[in-house]
N, C-alpha and C positions, 0 to 999 in steps of 0.2 A: 203654743203658737197660734196666732190669730188667723182667721179665714183670709183676711187681707194679705197677710204675709205668705200664706201657702198658695193661694190661687193666683195672685198677681205679684210675683217676687220682684220683677223689674220695676213696677210702679212703687212698690214698697221701698226698694233701694233708693229710688229718686226722692221719695217722700222723706226718708231718713236723712238725706243730705241737707234738707232745709233746717236752718238753725231754730232751736226751740224759742218760744212756743210756736209750734208749727201751724196750728189752725189759725192763730191770729195773723201770722205772716202770710198765709194763703189768702185770708180776707183782705189784708192790705194790698196784696198783689192783684186781686180781682178789682178792688177799688181803683188802683192806678190804671189798670187796663181799661176799665169802663170809662173812666174820666178821659183817658186819651182818645178812645174811639168816639165818644160823644163830642169832644171838642174838635176833633179832626173833621167832623162833618161840616163845621163852619168855614173851613178853608175853601171848599168847593162852592158853597152857596151861602155866603154871609148875608144876614138880614140887611135890606137896603137902608132901613132907618139907622142902623149902626154905622154903615159906610157914610151916610150923609152927615151924621153928627161928628164923626172923626175926621171928615174931610178927605177921605180916600181909603184905599185898601191897605196902605203900609202899616197903619196902627192896628188894624184888625189882624193882619198877619203877625204883627209883633206880639200881641198878647196871646194869640193862639199858639204862636211858636214857643213862648215861655211855658205854656201849659203842656204842650206836647213834649217838649224837651224834658220837663220835670217828670211827666208820667213815664217816659221811656227809661230815664235814669232811675226813678223810683222802683219801677217794676223789675229792673235788672238787679238792683242792690238790696231789695227788701228780703228776698229769699235766703241769700247767703249771710245776710246781716252785716253788710258793709255800711255802717252808719254814717261815716264821714261823707260819703257820696249821697246817701239818702237825705242828709240835711240840705245838700245843694238842691236836690229835687224838690224838697218841701218849700224852700225859699222861692224857687222858680215857679212852682205851681201857685203858691200864695200870691206872688207878684202878678202873674197873668190873670188869676181869678179876681184879684183886687182891681186891676184895670178894667176887667169886664163889669164888675159891680159898679164902678164909677160911671161907665158908659150907660148902664141901665139907670143909674140915678139921674143922669143928665137927660135921658130919654123920657123921664117921668114915669117909670114903671111903678107898679104897685109895691107896697112894702113886702108882700109875700114873695114876689118875684125877686126882689133884692135880697131877701133872707136866705135863699138857697146858696148863692155864692159866699155869703158870710158864714153859713154853716160849713161849707167846704174849707174855708180859711180857718175856722175854729177847729175842725178835724185835723188839719195840717199842724196847727199850733199844739194840739194835744199830743200828736205823734212826735213833734219836736221835743216836747217836755219828756217823753219816754226815752229818747235817745240822745239827749243833749250832752251827757257827761262822758261818753265813751266813743272811741273810734270804731270799734268792732263789737259785734254781739258776743257776749260771753258764751263759751262752749261748755257742754256737759262733759264730765269725765275728767 
């Protein structure tokens, strides 16, 4: 029996409820949560240049809403392995981040700044390729 199992049995029981591979799913969960927190900061104080180029707050709220919706759904569905809903989250995040990248492009941002949203979209595409063929994660046993 491991030290983790004997010292923290409740935490170990929760950890074992995560569909395998557990550490990878925990990493995805943290990525979804961090992306949601970082994008929600723009709701309260969006950059003025972004509001000016879009012509108002509604489009800023729209792409941030896509990202936040996707991160919430992704964080909820990644741990149990409900891939059919995680795909919805991946599409929503990719669409919101894509809109954000277009705004950055029209603002004349440097290529390095535009590369970060494209890396996020690439990460979402790689995750999509991992889960595209099944509705649920396969269970052990």
